FIPA-957098 format. One record per residue (C-alpha): x negated, y, z. Coordinates in nm, 2 decimals, always signed. Example, Ala and Ser with C-alpha at 12.3 -4.5 7.8 and 13.67 -1.06 7.14 Angstrom:
BEGIN
{east: -1.23&north: -0.45&up: +0.78}
{east: -1.37&north: -0.11&up: +0.71}
END
This chain:
BEGIN
{east: +0.71&north: -13.26&up: +1.05}
{east: +1.07&north: -13.26&up: +0.91}
{east: +1.35&north: -13.36&up: +1.15}
{east: +1.50&north: -13.57&up: +0.87}
{east: +1.27&north: -13.86&up: +0.93}
{east: +1.34&north: -14.23&up: +0.94}
{east: +1.41&north: -14.26&up: +1.31}
{east: +1.67&north: -13.97&up: +1.29}
{east: +1.82&north: -14.12&up: +0.97}
{east: +1.88&north: -14.44&up: +1.16}
{east: +2.03&north: -14.24&up: +1.45}
{east: +2.26&north: -14.05&up: +1.22}
{east: +2.37&north: -14.37&up: +1.05}
{east: +2.45&north: -14.53&up: +1.39}
{east: +2.65&north: -14.22&up: +1.48}
{east: +2.85&north: -14.24&up: +1.16}
{east: +2.92&north: -14.61&up: +1.23}
{east: +3.11&north: -14.51&up: +1.54}
{east: +3.41&north: -14.44&up: +1.32}
{east: +3.44&north: -14.80&up: +1.19}
{east: +3.36&north: -14.93&up: +1.54}
{east: +3.66&north: -14.74&up: +1.67}
{east: +3.88&north: -14.87&up: +1.39}
{east: +3.77&north: -15.23&up: +1.48}
{east: +3.83&north: -15.18&up: +1.85}
{east: +4.18&north: -15.03&up: +1.78}
{east: +4.27&north: -15.34&up: +1.58}
{east: +4.12&north: -15.62&up: +1.78}
{east: +4.45&north: -15.79&up: +1.85}
{east: +4.60&north: -15.72&up: +1.50}
{east: +4.30&north: -15.85&up: +1.30}
{east: +4.26&north: -16.17&up: +1.51}
{east: +3.93&north: -16.34&up: +1.59}
{east: +3.77&north: -16.25&up: +1.25}
{east: +3.82&north: -15.88&up: +1.32}
{east: +3.69&north: -15.91&up: +1.67}
{east: +3.38&north: -16.10&up: +1.56}
{east: +3.32&north: -15.84&up: +1.28}
{east: +3.34&north: -15.57&up: +1.55}
{east: +3.10&north: -15.76&up: +1.77}
{east: +2.85&north: -15.79&up: +1.48}
{east: +2.88&north: -15.42&up: +1.41}
{east: +2.82&north: -15.35&up: +1.78}
{east: +2.51&north: -15.57&up: +1.78}
{east: +2.38&north: -15.40&up: +1.47}
{east: +2.43&north: -15.06&up: +1.62}
{east: +2.25&north: -15.17&up: +1.93}
{east: +1.96&north: -15.30&up: +1.73}
{east: +1.94&north: -14.97&up: +1.54}
{east: +1.91&north: -14.79&up: +1.88}
{east: +1.61&north: -15.00&up: +1.97}
{east: +1.47&north: -14.95&up: +1.61}
{east: +1.49&north: -14.58&up: +1.59}
{east: +1.31&north: -14.54&up: +1.93}
{east: +1.04&north: -14.78&up: +1.83}
{east: +0.98&north: -14.61&up: +1.49}
{east: +0.98&north: -14.26&up: +1.65}
{east: +0.70&north: -14.37&up: +1.89}
{east: +0.51&north: -14.58&up: +1.64}
{east: +0.51&north: -14.32&up: +1.36}
{east: +0.47&north: -14.03&up: +1.61}
{east: +0.79&north: -13.87&up: +1.48}
{east: +0.96&north: -13.78&up: +1.80}
{east: +1.17&north: -13.46&up: +1.74}
{east: +1.38&north: -13.24&up: +1.95}
{east: +1.69&north: -13.32&up: +1.74}
{east: +1.62&north: -13.69&up: +1.78}
{east: +1.60&north: -13.65&up: +2.16}
{east: +1.94&north: -13.49&up: +2.15}
{east: +2.11&north: -13.71&up: +1.89}
{east: +1.99&north: -14.05&up: +2.01}
{east: +2.14&north: -14.04&up: +2.37}
{east: +2.45&north: -13.86&up: +2.23}
{east: +2.51&north: -14.14&up: +1.99}
{east: +2.46&north: -14.40&up: +2.27}
{east: +2.70&north: -14.23&up: +2.50}
{east: +2.97&north: -14.19&up: +2.23}
{east: +2.94&north: -14.56&up: +2.14}
{east: +2.97&north: -14.68&up: +2.50}
{east: +3.24&north: -14.43&up: +2.60}
{east: +3.48&north: -14.52&up: +2.32}
{east: +3.42&north: -14.89&up: +2.36}
{east: +3.48&north: -14.91&up: +2.74}
{east: +3.79&north: -14.69&up: +2.71}
{east: +3.95&north: -14.90&up: +2.43}
{east: +3.85&north: -15.23&up: +2.59}
{east: +4.01&north: -15.13&up: +2.92}
{east: +4.32&north: -14.97&up: +2.77}
{east: +4.61&north: -15.22&up: +2.78}
{east: +4.73&north: -15.14&up: +2.43}
{east: +4.39&north: -15.20&up: +2.27}
{east: +4.21&north: -15.44&up: +2.50}
{east: +4.15&north: -15.80&up: +2.40}
{east: +4.46&north: -16.00&up: +2.50}
{east: +4.38&north: -16.18&up: +2.82}
{east: +4.03&north: -16.03&up: +2.84}
{east: +4.09&north: -15.68&up: +2.95}
{east: +3.80&north: -15.47&up: +3.09}
{east: +3.89&north: -15.35&up: +3.44}
{east: +4.01&north: -14.98&up: +3.43}
{east: +3.76&north: -14.88&up: +3.69}
{east: +3.47&north: -14.97&up: +3.46}
{east: +3.51&north: -14.68&up: +3.22}
{east: +3.56&north: -14.45&up: +3.52}
{east: +3.22&north: -14.55&up: +3.66}
{east: +3.06&north: -14.55&up: +3.31}
{east: +3.19&north: -14.21&up: +3.20}
{east: +3.16&north: -14.06&up: +3.55}
{east: +2.79&north: -14.13&up: +3.55}
{east: +2.74&north: -13.92&up: +3.24}
{east: +2.97&north: -13.64&up: +3.36}
{east: +2.79&north: -13.62&up: +3.69}
{east: +2.45&north: -13.61&up: +3.53}
{east: +2.56&north: -13.35&up: +3.28}
{east: +2.72&north: -13.13&up: +3.54}
{east: +2.41&north: -13.17&up: +3.77}
{east: +2.18&north: -13.07&up: +3.48}
{east: +2.39&north: -12.75&up: +3.43}
{east: +2.39&north: -12.67&up: +3.79}
{east: +2.02&north: -12.71&up: +3.83}
{east: +1.95&north: -12.50&up: +3.53}
{east: +2.18&north: -12.23&up: +3.65}
{east: +2.04&north: -12.23&up: +4.00}
{east: +1.68&north: -12.22&up: +3.89}
{east: +1.71&north: -12.02&up: +3.57}
{east: +1.47&north: -12.26&up: +3.40}
{east: +1.49&north: -12.47&up: +3.09}
{east: +1.39&north: -12.83&up: +3.16}
{east: +1.43&north: -13.17&up: +2.99}
{east: +1.59&north: -13.47&up: +3.15}
{east: +1.35&north: -13.75&up: +3.08}
{east: +1.50&north: -14.10&up: +3.07}
{east: +1.45&north: -14.28&up: +3.41}
{east: +1.40&north: -14.66&up: +3.45}
{east: +1.74&north: -14.69&up: +3.61}
{east: +1.90&north: -14.48&up: +3.34}
{east: +1.75&north: -14.70&up: +3.07}
{east: +1.86&north: -15.02&up: +3.25}
{east: +2.21&north: -14.87&up: +3.28}
{east: +2.23&north: -14.81&up: +2.91}
{east: +2.11&north: -15.16&up: +2.83}
{east: +2.35&north: -15.32&up: +3.07}
{east: +2.64&north: -15.12&up: +2.93}
{east: +2.55&north: -15.24&up: +2.58}
{east: +2.54&north: -15.60&up: +2.70}
{east: +2.87&north: -15.56&up: +2.89}
{east: +3.05&north: -15.45&up: +2.57}
{east: +2.89&north: -15.73&up: +2.37}
{east: +2.99&north: -15.98&up: +2.64}
{east: +3.36&north: -15.86&up: +2.65}
{east: +3.38&north: -15.88&up: +2.27}
{east: +3.24&north: -16.23&up: +2.27}
{east: +3.44&north: -16.34&up: +2.58}
{east: +3.72&north: -16.53&up: +2.39}
{east: +3.46&north: -16.74&up: +2.21}
{east: +3.28&north: -16.84&up: +2.54}
{east: +3.34&north: -17.19&up: +2.68}
{east: +3.58&north: -17.18&up: +2.98}
{east: +3.29&north: -17.23&up: +3.22}
{east: +3.12&north: -16.92&up: +3.10}
{east: +3.39&north: -16.66&up: +3.18}
{east: +3.17&north: -16.54&up: +3.47}
{east: +2.92&north: -16.39&up: +3.22}
{east: +3.15&north: -16.10&up: +3.12}
{east: +3.25&north: -16.04&up: +3.48}
{east: +2.89&north: -16.04&up: +3.59}
{east: +2.80&north: -15.80&up: +3.32}
{east: +3.06&north: -15.54&up: +3.41}
{east: +2.98&north: -15.56&up: +3.78}
{east: +2.60&north: -15.54&up: +3.72}
{east: +2.64&north: -15.25&up: +3.47}
{east: +2.86&north: -15.06&up: +3.70}
{east: +2.63&north: -15.11&up: +4.00}
{east: +2.33&north: -15.00&up: +3.81}
{east: +2.53&north: -14.70&up: +3.67}
{east: +2.60&north: -14.58&up: +4.02}
{east: +2.23&north: -14.63&up: +4.12}
{east: +2.12&north: -14.44&up: +3.81}
{east: +2.35&north: -14.15&up: +3.90}
{east: +2.22&north: -14.13&up: +4.25}
{east: +1.86&north: -14.14&up: +4.11}
{east: +1.92&north: -13.86&up: +3.87}
{east: +2.09&north: -13.65&up: +4.14}
{east: +1.80&north: -13.70&up: +4.37}
{east: +1.55&north: -13.60&up: +4.10}
{east: +1.75&north: -13.29&up: +4.01}
{east: +1.78&north: -13.18&up: +4.37}
{east: +1.41&north: -13.23&up: +4.42}
{east: +1.33&north: -13.02&up: +4.11}
{east: +1.56&north: -12.74&up: +4.23}
{east: +1.42&north: -12.75&up: +4.59}
{east: +1.06&north: -12.74&up: +4.46}
{east: +1.15&north: -12.44&up: +4.24}
{east: +1.31&north: -12.25&up: +4.52}
{east: +1.02&north: -12.31&up: +4.76}
{east: +0.77&north: -12.20&up: +4.49}
{east: +0.98&north: -11.88&up: +4.42}
{east: +1.01&north: -11.81&up: +4.80}
{east: +0.63&north: -11.83&up: +4.84}
{east: +0.58&north: -11.59&up: +4.54}
{east: +0.80&north: -11.33&up: +4.72}
{east: +0.60&north: -11.34&up: +5.04}
END
């Protein structure tokens, strides 16, 4: 099976679309409501493509190693650039800035998981794959909803302002829970490996 299948084509297309997404986010205040809404539509399309490539990979039995690498990488790049630019005063939506601690939590989750993965691999000397966990999947979905809510925030009725606020609190809380979950799983894997190795030496 070639790695250049439809699921991976969709993933690559989504990754390429990060460039116009960044341009849209950088010009949210310069381009006005039309530019912000166009950026929101692009974000929604990219989110839909994320669900579509995963569905096709499973449905067509075309899950590949490169796809397992590219898909989460694309997701993390999307979310990272979005939360940074929506929280940075110079590029945030006027009057609807994302709190600066949100990108710290969001990016911190991915950094801790990546560092933890490296440490477990170094300490055990084994190659292993991080399988998506339920909390990890929920965290990614909530981060996507959070960015969408912030981009749509100026169009919400005044009584609906709580939606965006609830989204970033919920996304951040689940991100912390997902980080703890991955750390526990990684620690358990390393502990089991060392116990098994110790038995083999006795």
